[in-house]
C-alpha positions as CSV (number, residue, x, y, z in Angstrom):
1,M,176.4,99.0,137.7
2,A,174.7,98.5,134.1
3,G,177.4,97.8,131.1
4,P,178.4,95.1,128.9
5,P,178.9,91.6,130.3
6,A,182.2,91.4,132.3
7,F,182.4,87.5,131.3
8,T,183.0,86.5,128.0
9,G,182.3,83.0,126.7
10,T,179.3,80.7,126.8
11,L,177.7,78.6,130.0
12,Y,176.8,75.1,129.3
13,F,174.0,73.1,130.8
14,H,173.8,69.3,130.5
15,S,170.5,68.2,129.7
16,E,168.7,65.2,128.4
17,G,165.9,66.9,126.1
18,V,167.4,69.7,124.0
19,D,164.7,68.9,121.3
20,A,161.9,68.9,124.2
21,F,163.2,72.3,125.7
22,F,163.2,73.8,122.1
23,E,159.7,72.7,121.7
24,E,158.4,74.3,125.0
25,I,160.3,77.8,124.1
26,K,160.0,78.2,120.3
27,G,156.8,80.3,120.4
28,H,158.1,83.0,122.5
29,T,162.0,82.6,122.2
30,T,164.5,82.6,119.0
31,P,167.4,80.6,119.6
32,A,170.9,81.9,118.7
33,W,171.5,78.5,117.3
34,G,170.1,74.9,116.6
35,P,169.1,72.4,118.1
36,E,171.7,71.2,115.9
37,D,174.0,68.2,116.1
38,R,177.8,69.3,116.5
39,G,181.0,67.4,115.2
40,W,182.1,66.7,118.7
41,G,179.0,64.3,119.4
42,A,176.6,66.6,121.2
43,R,173.2,68.0,120.3
44,E,173.1,71.7,121.4
45,L,170.9,74.4,121.6
46,G,172.1,78.0,122.3
47,L,170.4,80.9,123.7
48,Q,171.5,84.4,124.2
49,D,170.1,86.3,127.5
50,P,169.2,90.0,127.7
51,N,172.5,90.7,129.2
52,G,174.4,89.2,126.0
53,Y,175.3,85.8,127.7
54,F,175.2,82.6,125.5
55,L,173.4,79.8,127.1
56,T,174.3,76.4,125.6
57,F,172.0,73.5,126.1
58,T,173.7,70.4,125.4
59,E,173.5,66.6,125.5
60,P,175.1,63.5,123.8
61,R,173.8,62.9,120.3
62,T,172.6,59.4,120.1
63,T,173.4,59.0,116.0
64,G,176.0,60.0,113.4
65,P,179.9,59.7,113.1
66,A,180.7,60.5,116.6
67,N,178.7,57.8,118.0
68,R,179.9,54.6,115.8
């Protein structure tokens, strides 16, 4: 059955290479956001799939206020 997503929210995938993953996909994929540092101590890259779901690839940020 086609239609809008039945799930609303974001799916999180823990990664150890957000920036490396972005380098692999940037030639053919436009992120919804990032890669960027978040205030809660994470570095994140957000993608939106063809069904409208947001997929967030996240890893702990190694520098900045949340890691002092």
